C-alpha positions in Angstrom: 0.0 0.0 0.0 1.4 3.5 -0.9 2.2 5.9 1.9 -0.1 8.9 2.2 2.1 11.3 0.2 2.2 8.7 -2.7 -1.6 8.3 -2.5 -2.1 12.0 -2.9 0.4 12.1 -5.8 -1.7 9.3 -7.5 -4.8 11.5 -7.1 -3.1 14.5 -8.8 -1.9 12.2 -11.6 -5.4 10.7 -12.2 -6.9 14.2 -12.1 -4.3 15.3 -14.7 -5.4 12.4 -17.0 -9.1 13.4 -16.6 -9.8 10.2 -14.6 -12.3 11.4 -12.2 -13.5 7.9 -11.4 -10.1 7.0 -10.0 -9.9 10.2 -8.1 -13.3 9.7 -6.5 -12.3 6.1 -5.7 -9.7 7.3 -3.3 -12.3 9.2 -1.3 -14.0 8.0 1.9 -17.8 7.7 1.5 -18.1 10.5 4.1 -15.2 12.8 2.8 -15.6 16.4 4.0 -14.4 18.6 1.1 -14.0 22.4 1.7 -13.2 25.0 -0.9 -11.5 28.2 0.2 -13.7 30.9 1.8 -15.0 33.3 -0.8 -14.1 31.0 -3.6 -16.5 30.7 -6.5 -17.3 27.0 -5.7 -17.5 27.5 -1.9 -21.3 28.1 -2.2 -22.0 24.5 -1.3 -19.4 24.1 1.5 -18.9 21.6 2.9 -19.3 18.9 0.2 -20.0 15.6 1.9 -19.2 12.4 0.0 -17.7 11.8 -3.4 -21.0 12.4 -5.2 -21.3 16.0 -3.9 -17.6 16.6 -4.8 -18.2 15.2 -8.3 -21.3 17.3 -8.9 -20.4 20.5 -7.1 -16.7 20.7 -8.0 -15.6 18.4 -10.8 -18.6 18.9 -13.1 -18.4 22.6 -12.8 -14.7 22.7 -13.6 -15.3 20.7 -16.7 -18.2 22.8 -17.9 -16.9 26.2 -17.0 -13.2 26.0 -17.8 -11.1 25.0 -20.8 -7.8 23.3 -20.2 -8.1 23.5 -16.4 -5.1 22.0 -14.8 -3.9 21.4 -11.2 -0.2 21.2 -11.0 1.3 20.3 -7.6 4.9 21.6 -7.2 5.6 20.2 -3.8 3.9 17.6 -1.6 4.8 17.3 2.1 3.4 14.6 4.3 3.4 13.8 8.0 1.2 11.3 9.7 -2.3 11.5 8.3 -1.8 14.9 6.7 -0.4 15.7 3.2 0.0 19.3 2.0 0.4 20.2 -1.6 1.4 23.6 -3.1 1.1 24.4 -6.7 -0.7 26.2 -9.4 -4.1 26.2 -11.1 -4.3 27.2 -14.8 -7.0 27.3 -17.4 -9.4 29.6 -19.3 -12.8 30.6 -18.0 -15.2 29.8 -20.9 -17.6 32.6 -20.4 -15.0 35.4 -20.3 -12.2 33.8 -22.3 -9.8 35.0 -19.5 -6.8 32.9 -18.5 -6.0 31.9 -15.0 -2.6 31.2 -13.3 -3.2 31.0 -9.6 -1.3 29.5 -6.7 -3.0 27.0 -4.3 -2.4 25.0 -1.2 -4.3 21.9 -0.5 -4.4 20.1 2.9 -5.5 16.4 2.6 -6.3 14.1 5.5 -5.8 10.4 4.8 -7.1 7.6 7.1 -6.7 3.9 6.4 -5.8 4.6 2.7 -8.8 6.8 2.1 -9.1 10.6 1.8 -11.4 11.8 4.6 -10.9 15.6 4.5 -9.8 18.2 1.9 -9.2 21.9 2.4 -8.3 24.2 -0.4 -6.6 27.6 -0.2 -6.2 29.7 -3.3 -6.1 33.2 -4.8 -9.9 33.8 -4.7 -9.6 37.3 -6.0 -7.9 36.2 -9.2 -10.6 33.6 -9.8 -13.2 36.3 -9.4 -11.4 38.7 -11.8 -11.1 35.9 -14.4 -14.8 35.0 -14.1 -16.1 38.6 -14.0 -18.0 39.4 -17.2 -17.1 42.4 -19.3 -20.3 44.1 -18.4 -19.1 44.6 -14.8 -21.4 41.9 -13.5 -20.0 38.7 -12.0 -20.4 35.4 -13.8 -22.7 32.8 -12.2 -21.1 31.1 -9.1 -18.4 33.8 -8.9 -17.9 36.2 -6.1 -17.1 39.9 -6.5 -13.5 40.9 -6.1 -12.6 41.9 -2.6 
């Protein structure tokens, strides 16, 4: 069985291949997934269970972004906690604006399953990228702070 850091690395690799089924398969049935406060997808926090994560996060990323990538640059693990730092990139379909934002993810792994996830990211950049040219904010986006 892989250690917790290797397990999280496997999740990022599967996500990069577009293999959501494998990603979701690593999740505990009662995973508690939290997006960053004021983030455009934090509107349903917390997401409980793989189905809510799939519908509330993954399906929205696929439908609202072109070429969305999650690139971890460093993973550090100790005990049941793995932290990843890296960058998000992609183009928001509605505005055609590109994103290049840093992130930090904190994962909790118990008995080989992800039980908790917490995202931290540049929420203001996401909001600017999603803001429509008319001055209004795109659906699910938050106004810049």
